HTML snippet that shows the backbone in 3Dmol.js (N, CA, C, O; Angstrom):
<script src="https://3Dmol.org/build/3Dmol-min.js"></script>
<div id="view" style="width:600px;height:400px;position:relative"></div>
<script>
const pdb = `
ATOM      1  N   MET A   1      27.114   7.891   5.128  1.00  0.00           N
ATOM      2  CA  MET A   1      25.637   7.751   5.397  1.00  0.00           C
ATOM      3  C   MET A   1      25.198   6.237   5.140  1.00  0.00           C
ATOM      4  O   MET A   1      25.600   5.645   4.138  1.00  0.00           O
ATOM      5  N   ARG A   2      24.537   5.758   5.880  1.00  0.00           N
ATOM      6  CA  ARG A   2      24.039   4.384   5.891  1.00  0.00           C
ATOM      7  C   ARG A   2      22.680   4.396   5.114  1.00  0.00           C
ATOM      8  O   ARG A   2      21.926   5.368   5.146  1.00  0.00           O
ATOM      9  N   LYS A   3      22.442   3.346   4.472  1.00  0.00           N
ATOM     10  CA  LYS A   3      21.054   2.870   3.826  1.00  0.00           C
ATOM     11  C   LYS A   3      19.891   3.056   5.049  1.00  0.00           C
ATOM     12  O   LYS A   3      19.902   2.416   6.100  1.00  0.00           O
ATOM     13  N   SER A   4      19.119   3.843   4.758  1.00  0.00           N
ATOM     14  CA  SER A   4      18.062   4.162   5.952  1.00  0.00           C
ATOM     15  C   SER A   4      17.200   2.860   6.312  1.00  0.00           C
ATOM     16  O   SER A   4      16.796   2.720   7.467  1.00  0.00           O
ATOM     17  N   GLN A   5      16.944   1.991   5.411  1.00  0.00           N
ATOM     18  CA  GLN A   5      16.053   0.938   5.645  1.00  0.00           C
ATOM     19  C   GLN A   5      16.308  -0.454   4.681  1.00  0.00           C
ATOM     20  O   GLN A   5      16.828  -0.383   3.567  1.00  0.00           O
ATOM     21  N   SER A   6      15.906  -1.572   5.230  1.00  0.00           N
ATOM     22  CA  SER A   6      16.008  -2.636   4.408  1.00  0.00           C
ATOM     23  C   SER A   6      14.801  -2.725   3.566  1.00  0.00           C
ATOM     24  O   SER A   6      13.826  -1.992   3.733  1.00  0.00           O
ATOM     25  N   GLN A   7      14.885  -3.646   2.648  1.00  0.00           N
ATOM     26  CA  GLN A   7      13.769  -4.019   1.888  1.00  0.00           C
ATOM     27  C   GLN A   7      12.527  -4.522   2.550  1.00  0.00           C
ATOM     28  O   GLN A   7      11.394  -4.228   2.171  1.00  0.00           O
ATOM     29  N   VAL A   8      12.831  -5.359   3.642  1.00  0.00           N
ATOM     30  CA  VAL A   8      11.654  -5.903   4.341  1.00  0.00           C
ATOM     31  C   VAL A   8      11.120  -4.677   5.049  1.00  0.00           C
ATOM     32  O   VAL A   8       9.904  -4.512   4.945  1.00  0.00           O
ATOM     33  N   ASP A   9      11.832  -3.748   5.780  1.00  0.00           N
ATOM     34  CA  ASP A   9      11.339  -2.535   6.386  1.00  0.00           C
ATOM     35  C   ASP A   9      10.488  -1.829   5.676  1.00  0.00           C
ATOM     36  O   ASP A   9       9.431  -1.404   6.141  1.00  0.00           O
ATOM     37  N   PHE A  10      10.943  -1.612   4.287  1.00  0.00           N
ATOM     38  CA  PHE A  10      10.179  -0.912   3.394  1.00  0.00           C
ATOM     39  C   PHE A  10       8.900  -1.273   3.142  1.00  0.00           C
ATOM     40  O   PHE A  10       7.958  -0.481   3.095  1.00  0.00           O
ATOM     41  N   ILE A  11       8.820  -2.726   2.939  1.00  0.00           N
ATOM     42  CA  ILE A  11       7.533  -3.457   2.646  1.00  0.00           C
ATOM     43  C   ILE A  11       6.625  -3.068   3.729  1.00  0.00           C
ATOM     44  O   ILE A  11       5.547  -2.489   3.602  1.00  0.00           O
ATOM     45  N   HIS A  12       7.278  -3.515   4.969  1.00  0.00           N
ATOM     46  CA  HIS A  12       6.244  -3.301   6.247  1.00  0.00           C
ATOM     47  C   HIS A  12       5.667  -1.837   6.414  1.00  0.00           C
ATOM     48  O   HIS A  12       4.512  -1.619   6.779  1.00  0.00           O
ATOM     49  N   LYS A  13       6.615  -0.836   6.100  1.00  0.00           N
ATOM     50  CA  LYS A  13       6.096   0.597   6.100  1.00  0.00           C
ATOM     51  C   LYS A  13       4.965   0.821   5.067  1.00  0.00           C
ATOM     52  O   LYS A  13       3.942   1.408   5.419  1.00  0.00           O
ATOM     53  N   ASN A  14       5.105   0.413   3.925  1.00  0.00           N
ATOM     54  CA  ASN A  14       4.270   0.521   2.949  1.00  0.00           C
ATOM     55  C   ASN A  14       2.728  -0.376   3.039  1.00  0.00           C
ATOM     56  O   ASN A  14       1.624  -0.107   2.564  1.00  0.00           O
ATOM     57  N   ALA A  15       3.191  -1.493   3.833  1.00  0.00           N
ATOM     58  CA  ALA A  15       1.910  -2.047   4.145  1.00  0.00           C
ATOM     59  C   ALA A  15       0.984  -1.360   5.295  1.00  0.00           C
ATOM     60  O   ALA A  15      -0.246  -1.347   5.320  1.00  0.00           O
ATOM     61  N   ILE A  16       1.756  -0.872   6.109  1.00  0.00           N
ATOM     62  CA  ILE A  16       0.925   0.108   6.996  1.00  0.00           C
ATOM     63  C   ILE A  16       0.401   1.275   6.389  1.00  0.00           C
ATOM     64  O   ILE A  16      -0.637   1.737   6.862  1.00  0.00           O
ATOM     65  N   ALA A  17       0.952   1.846   5.396  1.00  0.00           N
ATOM     66  CA  ALA A  17       0.443   3.015   4.564  1.00  0.00           C
ATOM     67  C   ALA A  17      -0.681   2.550   3.710  1.00  0.00           C
ATOM     68  O   ALA A  17      -1.596   3.317   3.409  1.00  0.00           O
ATOM     69  N   LEU A  18      -0.640   1.364   3.327  1.00  0.00           N
ATOM     70  CA  LEU A  18      -1.863   0.584   2.592  1.00  0.00           C
ATOM     71  C   LEU A  18      -3.074   0.465   3.505  1.00  0.00           C
ATOM     72  O   LEU A  18      -4.182   0.843   3.124  1.00  0.00           O
ATOM     73  N   LYS A  19      -2.864  -0.066   4.725  1.00  0.00           N
ATOM     74  CA  LYS A  19      -3.770  -0.274   5.583  1.00  0.00           C
ATOM     75  C   LYS A  19      -4.608   1.155   6.124  1.00  0.00           C
ATOM     76  O   LYS A  19      -5.803   1.188   6.416  1.00  0.00           O
ATOM     77  N   GLU A  20      -3.778   2.155   6.165  1.00  0.00           N
ATOM     78  CA  GLU A  20      -4.260   3.540   6.413  1.00  0.00           C
ATOM     79  C   GLU A  20      -5.176   4.190   5.099  1.00  0.00           C
ATOM     80  O   GLU A  20      -6.208   4.850   5.222  1.00  0.00           O
ATOM     81  N   ALA A  21      -4.657   3.899   4.113  1.00  0.00           N
ATOM     82  CA  ALA A  21      -5.356   4.260   2.682  1.00  0.00           C
ATOM     83  C   ALA A  21      -6.796   3.683   2.701  1.00  0.00           C
ATOM     84  O   ALA A  21      -7.811   4.337   2.464  1.00  0.00           O
ATOM     85  N   ARG A  22      -6.740   2.378   3.013  1.00  0.00           N
ATOM     86  CA  ARG A  22      -7.938   1.618   2.900  1.00  0.00           C
ATOM     87  C   ARG A  22      -8.833   2.266   3.948  1.00  0.00           C
ATOM     88  O   ARG A  22      -9.989   2.540   3.626  1.00  0.00           O
ATOM     89  N   GLU A  23      -8.405   2.527   5.148  1.00  0.00           N
ATOM     90  CA  GLU A  23      -9.325   3.027   6.141  1.00  0.00           C
ATOM     91  C   GLU A  23      -9.811   4.360   5.604  1.00  0.00           C
ATOM     92  O   GLU A  23     -11.025   4.537   5.707  1.00  0.00           O
ATOM     93  N   THR A  24      -9.184   5.217   5.116  1.00  0.00           N
ATOM     94  CA  THR A  24      -9.436   6.321   4.548  1.00  0.00           C
ATOM     95  C   THR A  24     -10.567   6.154   3.641  1.00  0.00           C
ATOM     96  O   THR A  24     -11.570   6.867   3.669  1.00  0.00           O
ATOM     97  N   VAL A  25     -10.377   5.233   2.877  1.00  0.00           N
ATOM     98  CA  VAL A  25     -11.349   5.108   1.554  1.00  0.00           C
ATOM     99  C   VAL A  25     -12.814   4.669   2.308  1.00  0.00           C
ATOM    100  O   VAL A  25     -13.878   5.211   2.009  1.00  0.00           O
ATOM    101  N   TYR A  26     -12.697   3.647   3.287  1.00  0.00           N
ATOM    102  CA  TYR A  26     -13.828   3.427   4.198  1.00  0.00           C
ATOM    103  C   TYR A  26     -14.444   4.421   4.811  1.00  0.00           C
ATOM    104  O   TYR A  26     -15.670   4.406   4.709  1.00  0.00           O
ATOM    105  N   TRP A  27     -13.893   5.420   5.513  1.00  0.00           N
ATOM    106  CA  TRP A  27     -14.333   6.757   6.094  1.00  0.00           C
ATOM    107  C   TRP A  27     -15.023   7.569   5.266  1.00  0.00           C
ATOM    108  O   TRP A  27     -16.143   8.029   5.488  1.00  0.00           O
ATOM    109  N   LEU A  28     -14.199   7.785   4.095  1.00  0.00           N
ATOM    110  CA  LEU A  28     -14.860   8.514   3.078  1.00  0.00           C
ATOM    111  C   LEU A  28     -16.223   8.046   2.512  1.00  0.00           C
ATOM    112  O   LEU A  28     -17.176   8.800   2.312  1.00  0.00           O
ATOM    113  N   ARG A  29     -16.204   6.759   2.284  1.00  0.00           N
ATOM    114  CA  ARG A  29     -17.425   6.121   1.832  1.00  0.00           C
ATOM    115  C   ARG A  29     -18.626   6.341   2.863  1.00  0.00           C
ATOM    116  O   ARG A  29     -19.764   6.665   2.524  1.00  0.00           O
ATOM    117  N   LEU A  30     -18.190   6.111   4.205  1.00  0.00           N
ATOM    118  CA  LEU A  30     -19.195   6.172   5.378  1.00  0.00           C
ATOM    119  C   LEU A  30     -19.743   7.765   5.306  1.00  0.00           C
ATOM    120  O   LEU A  30     -20.939   8.051   5.338  1.00  0.00           O
ATOM    121  N   LEU A  31     -18.862   8.557   5.223  1.00  0.00           N
ATOM    122  CA  LEU A  31     -19.345   9.970   5.338  1.00  0.00           C
ATOM    123  C   LEU A  31     -20.319  10.254   4.060  1.00  0.00           C
ATOM    124  O   LEU A  31     -21.339  10.931   4.186  1.00  0.00           O
ATOM    125  N   ALA A  32     -19.931   9.700   2.861  1.00  0.00           N
ATOM    126  CA  ALA A  32     -20.926   9.968   1.678  1.00  0.00           C
ATOM    127  C   ALA A  32     -22.162   9.093   1.888  1.00  0.00           C
ATOM    128  O   ALA A  32     -23.137   9.446   1.225  1.00  0.00           O
ATOM    129  N   ALA A  33     -22.309   8.112   2.609  1.00  0.00           N
ATOM    130  CA  ALA A  33     -23.487   7.326   2.744  1.00  0.00           C
ATOM    131  C   ALA A  33     -24.350   7.908   3.748  1.00  0.00           C
ATOM    132  O   ALA A  33     -25.576   7.816   3.679  1.00  0.00           O
ATOM    133  N   THR A  34     -23.695   8.548   4.744  1.00  0.00           N
ATOM    134  CA  THR A  34     -24.512   9.081   5.739  1.00  0.00           C
ATOM    135  C   THR A  34     -25.086  10.466   5.567  1.00  0.00           C
ATOM    136  O   THR A  34     -25.960  10.968   6.273  1.00  0.00           O
ATOM    137  N   ALA A  35     -24.458  11.034   4.499  1.00  0.00           N
ATOM    138  CA  ALA A  35     -24.720  12.629   3.894  1.00  0.00           C
ATOM    139  C   ALA A  35     -24.188  13.479   5.166  1.00  0.00           C
ATOM    140  O   ALA A  35     -24.716  14.559   5.429  1.00  0.00           O
ATOM    141  N   ILE A  36     -23.260  13.027   5.848  1.00  0.00           N
ATOM    142  CA  ILE A  36     -22.813  14.088   6.930  1.00  0.00           C
ATOM    143  C   ILE A  36     -22.037  15.369   5.988  1.00  0.00           C
ATOM    144  O   ILE A  36     -22.065  16.568   6.265  1.00  0.00           O
ATOM    145  N   ILE A  37     -21.412  14.780   4.913  1.00  0.00           N
ATOM    146  CA  ILE A  37     -20.892  15.775   4.128  1.00  0.00           C
ATOM    147  C   ILE A  37     -21.502  15.581   2.672  1.00  0.00           C
ATOM    148  O   ILE A  37     -21.486  14.426   2.247  1.00  0.00           O
ATOM    149  N   PRO A  38     -21.989  16.484   1.929  1.00  0.00           N
ATOM    150  CA  PRO A  38     -22.553  16.160   0.777  1.00  0.00           C
ATOM    151  C   PRO A  38     -21.753  15.199  -0.085  1.00  0.00           C
ATOM    152  O   PRO A  38     -20.536  15.367  -0.167  1.00  0.00           O
ATOM    153  N   PRO A  39     -22.303  14.274  -0.689  1.00  0.00           N
ATOM    154  CA  PRO A  39     -21.438  13.164  -1.494  1.00  0.00           C
ATOM    155  C   PRO A  39     -20.710  13.803  -2.759  1.00  0.00           C
ATOM    156  O   PRO A  39     -19.676  13.273  -3.167  1.00  0.00           O
ATOM    157  N   GLU A  40     -21.181  14.824  -3.328  1.00  0.00           N
ATOM    158  CA  GLU A  40     -20.537  15.620  -4.327  1.00  0.00           C
ATOM    159  C   GLU A  40     -19.112  16.124  -4.035  1.00  0.00           C
ATOM    160  O   GLU A  40     -18.098  15.965  -4.714  1.00  0.00           O
ATOM    161  N   LYS A  41     -19.288  16.826  -2.763  1.00  0.00           N
ATOM    162  CA  LYS A  41     -17.952  17.214  -2.111  1.00  0.00           C
ATOM    163  C   LYS A  41     -16.800  16.054  -2.092  1.00  0.00           C
ATOM    164  O   LYS A  41     -15.622  16.279  -2.371  1.00  0.00           O
ATOM    165  N   LEU A  42     -17.289  14.865  -1.743  1.00  0.00           N
ATOM    166  CA  LEU A  42     -16.248  13.808  -1.469  1.00  0.00           C
ATOM    167  C   LEU A  42     -15.812  12.968  -2.658  1.00  0.00           C
ATOM    168  O   LEU A  42     -15.054  12.008  -2.517  1.00  0.00           O
ATOM    169  N   VAL A  43     -16.345  13.378  -3.928  1.00  0.00           N
ATOM    170  CA  VAL A  43     -16.075  12.565  -5.108  1.00  0.00           C
ATOM    171  C   VAL A  43     -14.675  12.674  -5.367  1.00  0.00           C
ATOM    172  O   VAL A  43     -14.066  11.607  -5.449  1.00  0.00           O
ATOM    173  N   SER A  44     -13.983  13.820  -5.523  1.00  0.00           N
ATOM    174  CA  SER A  44     -12.566  13.891  -5.905  1.00  0.00           C
ATOM    175  C   SER A  44     -11.496  13.213  -4.595  1.00  0.00           C
ATOM    176  O   SER A  44     -10.436  12.615  -4.782  1.00  0.00           O
ATOM    177  N   LEU A  45     -12.090  13.496  -3.385  1.00  0.00           N
ATOM    178  CA  LEU A  45     -11.323  12.926  -2.250  1.00  0.00           C
ATOM    179  C   LEU A  45     -11.255  11.428  -2.444  1.00  0.00           C
ATOM    180  O   LEU A  45     -10.204  10.786  -2.443  1.00  0.00           O
ATOM    181  N   GLN A  46     -12.606  10.867  -2.628  1.00  0.00           N
ATOM    182  CA  GLN A  46     -12.588   9.251  -2.785  1.00  0.00           C
ATOM    183  C   GLN A  46     -11.858   8.734  -3.908  1.00  0.00           C
ATOM    184  O   GLN A  46     -11.223   7.685  -3.795  1.00  0.00           O
ATOM    185  N   ALA A  47     -11.898   9.460  -5.114  1.00  0.00           N
ATOM    186  CA  ALA A  47     -11.096   8.995  -6.309  1.00  0.00           C
ATOM    187  C   ALA A  47      -9.498   9.009  -5.964  1.00  0.00           C
ATOM    188  O   ALA A  47      -8.739   8.110  -6.327  1.00  0.00           O
ATOM    189  N   GLU A  48      -9.125  10.067  -5.270  1.00  0.00           N
ATOM    190  CA  GLU A  48      -7.735  10.149  -4.849  1.00  0.00           C
ATOM    191  C   GLU A  48      -7.358   9.203  -3.873  1.00  0.00           C
ATOM    192  O   GLU A  48      -6.268   8.634  -3.925  1.00  0.00           O
ATOM    193  N   ALA A  49      -8.200   8.998  -2.975  1.00  0.00           N
ATOM    194  CA  ALA A  49      -7.824   7.859  -1.931  1.00  0.00           C
ATOM    195  C   ALA A  49      -7.916   6.519  -2.510  1.00  0.00           C
ATOM    196  O   ALA A  49      -7.123   5.657  -2.132  1.00  0.00           O
ATOM    197  N   GLU A  50      -8.783   6.265  -3.367  1.00  0.00           N
ATOM    198  CA  GLU A  50      -8.730   4.845  -4.105  1.00  0.00           C
ATOM    199  C   GLU A  50      -7.611   4.789  -5.036  1.00  0.00           C
ATOM    200  O   GLU A  50      -7.056   3.709  -5.238  1.00  0.00           O
ATOM    201  N   GLU A  51      -7.178   5.994  -5.698  1.00  0.00           N
ATOM    202  CA  GLU A  51      -5.884   5.822  -6.503  1.00  0.00           C
ATOM    203  C   GLU A  51      -4.637   5.487  -5.543  1.00  0.00           C
ATOM    204  O   GLU A  51      -3.943   4.490  -5.746  1.00  0.00           O
ATOM    205  N   LEU A  52      -4.417   6.305  -4.575  1.00  0.00           N
ATOM    206  CA  LEU A  52      -3.441   6.079  -3.763  1.00  0.00           C
ATOM    207  C   LEU A  52      -3.314   4.599  -3.154  1.00  0.00           C
ATOM    208  O   LEU A  52      -2.253   3.994  -3.000  1.00  0.00           O
ATOM    209  N   THR A  53      -4.616   4.127  -2.831  1.00  0.00           N
ATOM    210  CA  THR A  53      -4.718   2.840  -2.498  1.00  0.00           C
ATOM    211  C   THR A  53      -4.134   1.874  -3.504  1.00  0.00           C
ATOM    212  O   THR A  53      -3.246   1.074  -3.208  1.00  0.00           O
ATOM    213  N   ARG A  54      -4.618   1.975  -4.588  1.00  0.00           N
ATOM    214  CA  ARG A  54      -4.038   1.155  -5.828  1.00  0.00           C
ATOM    215  C   ARG A  54      -2.561   1.330  -5.944  1.00  0.00           C
ATOM    216  O   ARG A  54      -1.889   0.316  -6.132  1.00  0.00           O
ATOM    217  N   ILE A  55      -2.024   2.388  -5.862  1.00  0.00           N
ATOM    218  CA  ILE A  55      -0.580   2.652  -6.199  1.00  0.00           C
ATOM    219  C   ILE A  55       0.240   2.014  -4.918  1.00  0.00           C
ATOM    220  O   ILE A  55       1.208   1.294  -5.163  1.00  0.00           O
ATOM    221  N   ILE A  56      -0.092   2.239  -3.734  1.00  0.00           N
ATOM    222  CA  ILE A  56       0.571   1.688  -2.632  1.00  0.00           C
ATOM    223  C   ILE A  56       0.476   0.320  -2.593  1.00  0.00           C
ATOM    224  O   ILE A  56       1.503  -0.299  -2.312  1.00  0.00           O
ATOM    225  N   GLY A  57      -0.769  -0.424  -2.866  1.00  0.00           N
ATOM    226  CA  GLY A  57      -0.961  -1.832  -3.189  1.00  0.00           C
ATOM    227  C   GLY A  57       0.092  -2.372  -4.049  1.00  0.00           C
ATOM    228  O   GLY A  57       0.804  -3.288  -3.640  1.00  0.00           O
ATOM    229  N   ALA A  58       0.238  -1.865  -5.214  1.00  0.00           N
ATOM    230  CA  ALA A  58       1.123  -2.234  -6.200  1.00  0.00           C
ATOM    231  C   ALA A  58       2.555  -2.138  -5.738  1.00  0.00           C
ATOM    232  O   ALA A  58       3.353  -3.045  -5.978  1.00  0.00           O
ATOM    233  N   ILE A  59       2.855  -1.155  -5.142  1.00  0.00           N
ATOM    234  CA  ILE A  59       4.262  -1.082  -4.486  1.00  0.00           C
ATOM    235  C   ILE A  59       4.692  -2.168  -3.500  1.00  0.00           C
ATOM    236  O   ILE A  59       5.836  -2.614  -3.407  1.00  0.00           O
ATOM    237  N   VAL A  60       3.600  -2.550  -2.754  1.00  0.00           N
ATOM    238  CA  VAL A  60       3.684  -3.691  -1.732  1.00  0.00           C
ATOM    239  C   VAL A  60       3.780  -4.964  -2.384  1.00  0.00           C
ATOM    240  O   VAL A  60       4.524  -5.830  -1.922  1.00  0.00           O
ATOM    241  N   VAL A  61       3.062  -5.166  -3.464  1.00  0.00           N
ATOM    242  CA  VAL A  61       2.910  -6.529  -4.275  1.00  0.00           C
ATOM    243  C   VAL A  61       4.230  -6.551  -4.873  1.00  0.00           C
ATOM    244  O   VAL A  61       4.975  -7.501  -4.633  1.00  0.00           O
ATOM    245  N   ASN A  62       4.599  -5.590  -5.636  1.00  0.00           N
ATOM    246  CA  ASN A  62       5.909  -5.703  -6.485  1.00  0.00           C
ATOM    247  C   ASN A  62       7.108  -5.928  -5.626  1.00  0.00           C
ATOM    248  O   ASN A  62       7.966  -6.734  -5.984  1.00  0.00           O
ATOM    249  N   SER A  63       7.227  -5.175  -4.373  1.00  0.00           N
ATOM    250  CA  SER A  63       8.356  -5.348  -3.500  1.00  0.00           C
ATOM    251  C   SER A  63       8.343  -6.624  -2.814  1.00  0.00           C
ATOM    252  O   SER A  63       9.448  -7.021  -2.444  1.00  0.00           O
ATOM    253  N   LYS A  64       7.289  -7.392  -2.547  1.00  0.00           N
ATOM    254  CA  LYS A  64       7.306  -8.647  -2.014  1.00  0.00           C
ATOM    255  C   LYS A  64       7.717  -9.615  -2.845  1.00  0.00           C
ATOM    256  O   LYS A  64       8.422 -10.552  -2.471  1.00  0.00           O
ATOM    257  N   ASN A  65       7.204  -9.414  -4.313  1.00  0.00           N
ATOM    258  CA  ASN A  65       7.617 -10.487  -5.273  1.00  0.00           C
ATOM    259  C   ASN A  65       9.226 -10.420  -5.494  1.00  0.00           C
ATOM    260  O   ASN A  65       9.884 -11.445  -5.669  1.00  0.00           O
ATOM    261  N   SER A  66       9.811  -9.094  -5.469  1.00  0.00           N
ATOM    262  CA  SER A  66      11.296  -8.845  -5.583  1.00  0.00           C
ATOM    263  C   SER A  66      11.958  -9.477  -4.521  1.00  0.00           C
ATOM    264  O   SER A  66      12.963 -10.132  -4.798  1.00  0.00           O
ATOM    265  N   VAL A  67      11.527  -9.391  -3.184  1.00  0.00           N
ATOM    266  CA  VAL A  67      12.269 -10.101  -2.000  1.00  0.00           C
ATOM    267  C   VAL A  67      12.198 -11.482  -2.289  1.00  0.00           C
ATOM    268  O   VAL A  67      13.227 -12.153  -2.369  1.00  0.00           O
ATOM    269  N   PHE A  68      10.929 -12.027  -2.472  1.00  0.00           N
ATOM    270  CA  PHE A  68      10.776 -13.628  -2.672  1.00  0.00           C
ATOM    271  C   PHE A  68      11.671 -14.018  -3.665  1.00  0.00           C
ATOM    272  O   PHE A  68      12.423 -14.967  -3.441  1.00  0.00           O
ATOM    273  N   ALA A  69      11.707 -13.351  -4.870  1.00  0.00           N
ATOM    274  CA  ALA A  69      12.580 -13.927  -6.012  1.00  0.00           C
ATOM    275  C   ALA A  69      14.018 -13.909  -5.457  1.00  0.00           C
ATOM    276  O   ALA A  69      14.721 -14.906  -5.626  1.00  0.00           O
ATOM    277  N   PHE A  70      14.493 -12.835  -4.805  1.00  0.00           N
ATOM    278  CA  PHE A  70      15.849 -12.719  -4.311  1.00  0.00           C
ATOM    279  C   PHE A  70      16.192 -13.900  -3.411  1.00  0.00           C
ATOM    280  O   PHE A  70      17.296 -14.439  -3.481  1.00  0.00           O
ATOM    281  N   PHE A  71      15.094 -14.365  -2.431  1.00  0.00           N
ATOM    282  CA  PHE A  71      15.241 -15.491  -1.571  1.00  0.00           C
ATOM    283  C   PHE A  71      15.564 -16.642  -2.272  1.00  0.00           C
ATOM    284  O   PHE A  71      16.555 -17.335  -2.044  1.00  0.00           O
ATOM    285  N   LEU A  72      14.601 -16.879  -3.253  1.00  0.00           N
ATOM    286  CA  LEU A  72      14.617 -17.953  -4.141  1.00  0.00           C
ATOM    287  C   LEU A  72      15.954 -18.267  -4.866  1.00  0.00           C
ATOM    288  O   LEU A  72      16.469 -19.384  -4.907  1.00  0.00           O
ATOM    289  N   LEU A  73      16.464 -17.105  -5.449  1.00  0.00           N
ATOM    290  CA  LEU A  73      17.760 -17.331  -6.075  1.00  0.00           C
ATOM    291  C   LEU A  73      18.784 -17.430  -5.110  1.00  0.00           C
ATOM    292  O   LEU A  73      19.627 -18.268  -5.432  1.00  0.00           O
ATOM    293  N   THR A  74      19.005 -16.853  -4.016  1.00  0.00           N
ATOM    294  CA  THR A  74      19.917 -17.125  -3.020  1.00  0.00           C
ATOM    295  C   THR A  74      19.908 -18.622  -2.496  1.00  0.00           C
ATOM    296  O   THR A  74      20.912 -19.313  -2.326  1.00  0.00           O
ATOM    297  N   PHE A  75      18.511 -19.021  -2.256  1.00  0.00           N
ATOM    298  CA  PHE A  75      18.455 -20.460  -1.800  1.00  0.00           C
ATOM    299  C   PHE A  75      18.742 -21.429  -2.775  1.00  0.00           C
ATOM    300  O   PHE A  75      19.072 -22.543  -2.367  1.00  0.00           O
ATOM    301  N   SER A  76      18.674 -21.200  -4.129  1.00  0.00           N
ATOM    302  CA  SER A  76      19.017 -22.069  -5.163  1.00  0.00           C
ATOM    303  C   SER A  76      20.434 -22.275  -5.221  1.00  0.00           C
ATOM    304  O   SER A  76      20.977 -23.378  -5.283  1.00  0.00           O
ATOM    305  N   LEU A  77      21.120 -20.942  -5.194  1.00  0.00           N
ATOM    306  CA  LEU A  77      22.580 -20.903  -5.184  1.00  0.00           C
ATOM    307  C   LEU A  77      23.082 -21.791  -4.060  1.00  0.00           C
ATOM    308  O   LEU A  77      23.968 -22.613  -4.294  1.00  0.00           O
ATOM    309  N   TYR A  78      22.558 -21.663  -2.857  1.00  0.00           N
ATOM    310  CA  TYR A  78      23.047 -22.263  -1.839  1.00  0.00           C
ATOM    311  C   TYR A  78      22.934 -23.741  -1.839  1.00  0.00           C
ATOM    312  O   TYR A  78      23.751 -24.405  -1.199  1.00  0.00           O
ATOM    313  N   ILE A  79      21.980 -24.304  -2.512  1.00  0.00           N
ATOM    314  CA  ILE A  79      21.645 -25.790  -2.554  1.00  0.00           C
ATOM    315  C   ILE A  79      22.803 -26.284  -3.577  1.00  0.00           C
ATOM    316  O   ILE A  79      23.439 -27.295  -3.277  1.00  0.00           O
ATOM    317  N   CYS A  80      23.065 -25.647  -4.679  1.00  0.00           N
ATOM    318  CA  CYS A  80      23.919 -26.074  -5.851  1.00  0.00           C
ATOM    319  C   CYS A  80      25.224 -26.024  -5.423  1.00  0.00           C
ATOM    320  O   CYS A  80      26.137 -26.327  -6.190  1.00  0.00           O
TER     321      CYS A  80
END
`;
const viewer = $3Dmol.createViewer("view");
viewer.addModel(pdb, "pdb");
viewer.setStyle({}, {cartoon: {color: "spectrum"}});
viewer.zoomTo();
viewer.render();
</script>
């Protein structure tokens, strides 16, 4: 069995998930602001969506840093 995805693909997929999580936070805030759904019913959903956004964001940032460090190391070895 082959590795299912590259590191770059992993970052790309998580970046899409981050975009979706941010959009979910936006819509939950909009629902709360318009009182379509009572704001007290949305508090836990908003907290969870914001936490997921932070977690996915950290995954994307750390993965990008990892890939960047790998390329720097590879490039420096190539030059020497």
